[in-house]
C-alpha positions, 0 to 999 in steps of 0.5 A: 464539642458536639456529643456523638450520640449512642443508642440509649443515651440520655442527655440534658438539653444544656449548652457548654456555658450552662444555659438551656438549649431551647432553639435548635434544628434537627437535620438529616443528611444523606446521599443518593446511591452511586453505582458503576462507572470508571473514573466517573464515566457511565455511573448511575445515580439512584435517588434516595427519598428519606423522610424526616418526621416527628410526632408529639404526644401527651403524658398519657401517650396520646397523639397531640400533633404531627409533622410529616410530608404534605405530599402523602395522598389523602387516600393513603393516609385515610387507610391508616386513620392519619390526618394530612401532612403538614410542615408546621406544628399547631403552635408553630413551635416546630417547622419542617424545611420540606421534602427532599426526594433525591438526596445528595447527587454528587457526594456528601455536601455536608448540608442537611437534606431535611430539617425540623426547627424547634422552639421549645418555649412555644411547644404546646403545654400538653405535649410531653414527648416529641419523637423524631423518626426517619423512613425510606420511601424507596425500595432500598434499605438503610444498609444500602444507603452510603451515608446518613446522619442526624444532628441537633444544632443551633443556627438556621436551616442554611447556617450551622452555628454550633452542633450540639449532638449527632447520630450516625446511620451509616451503611451497616449490615445490621440495617439490612431490611430496615426501612424505618429508624426511630431516632430519639425523643425530646421529653419533659422531666421535672420542668426541663427538656431532655433528650433520649437517643433511641436508635431502633430500626424496623422494616416498616412499610411506611411511616404510618406503621412507624407512628403506630409503633411509636404510640403503642410501644414508646410513648406510654 
């Protein structure tokens, strides 16, 4: 049975049969905002562009590698001293499925809009922690998005074999004004990989601010 993650929860990356979970997907699913319309007539659909990203840091909290959308412009990134976006980590241990700019247009289809595949056996030995986070690139905040969820599962981006853990980010009042969510981290401890659900939301203007926040306040 999948673990329903709660903020601050820590779990071992271990399957029900006792074997280690080393190859899995981290996926995020969300919907567009639908307003108005009676019996489906005259309704408006507002695209929602969320970005699922991750950064990798060493034991001293220094940034080692990253995955975020390649669509961000060089000039914008330069203002924050950030390198260009990419969909693969340096060793190919992590891979991003690509940027979804709209969200589900016709209700929840049960599929993830953006997915990062992970192979822990190929992660750079210098990487001590991997942080996963979500940013809203539009003007709305998380309290306005009808549904959003993040889950870890075995399988591929097109086929879910078994869900290991999930974290719901529903449209809740406490998310009003919040446009960034630090979902959680995978970290090394005594030779094994573990997962910690962070679940902290912030009103960051963009993902560069979120990365700075992670490196400054969470990675040390």
